[in-house]
Residue, then its C-alpha position, 0 to 999 in steps of 0.5 A: m500500500k505504501k508503495l502504491n501511494l508513493l507511486k501516485l505521489l511520484g506520478l502527481a509530481l511528474g504531472c505537475a512538472a510536465i504542466a510547468a514545463a509546458n507553460p513557462t512563466k517569464a523569468a524576471g530580468h536582472s538589473r544591469p547598468f544603463q547609460a544613454e547619450f543623445a542630442g537633438n532639438a527642442h521646440p519650446s512654446p510659452e503656455g503663460p508667463c510662468t510655464l513653457a511647453n516643449w517637445e524634443a527629438g534627437q538621436g543617440e546611443a543607449a546601452h541595451l538599445g544601440a542606436t536610439t531615437w529620443a522623443d519627449t514632451e515636457t513642461a518647464y515651470f519658472l519657480d520664481c515667477t508671478p503671472q504679473t511680472g513673469p520670471t524673476g529668477p533662473a530656477i526651473a523645474v521640468d516634468g515630462t514623459f519620454t520614449l526611447t526607440a531602438a533601431n529594431g523598433d523596440v520602445i521604452h517609455g518613461t517619466f522624468h523630473t528635473t530642476g535647474t536654471f534657465d538663462p536667456t544668454t547661456g541656455v538651460t541646464v537641468s538634472g534630476t531623475y528618470k523612471f522607466t514605466s513600460g515598453t514593447g518587444r524585449f522591453v515589455d517588462v522594463t523597469g529601472s531608474g537613474i539620473i538624467t541631465g541635460s543642457g540646451s541653447s536658449a536660441p533657435p534651433f534650440a539644440f540640446v544634449g542629454t545623458m541618462t545613467g542608472d539601471i535597467s531590468y527587462 
């Protein structure tokens, strides 16, 4: 009787193993270093005396993506500003969303929050944090975060450069 129960238990275990092998679950990615550099042009548009809307497009290189295109939409807020006087100081905060697109079409979406300065002569300099929020293709389960920096011209064609340094899992 004990031998029969042991055989049934063994059969049940083998059956469970066969079902698990036929329906594998996706393994969670492990964290890897992430680095990206990109350059392009901004397209700012005033939304009021204290706010600028902006979208940017550029190209660069990113770890795990190779040749990459960058696109973002963002809002810049002048921190020392009143609607009556406009900006009275150089401090800004910038919140936005971005898309990184690899050469094969795989995409990473994310958000960022930066602070910095705006000077009509020397341009914009910001730094802050980013977070990956979703993706497609091999990045469908992407997670990660890190530091984002950028600088740009305050005159047309509003050239900018940016970097991202952090981690990525997919």
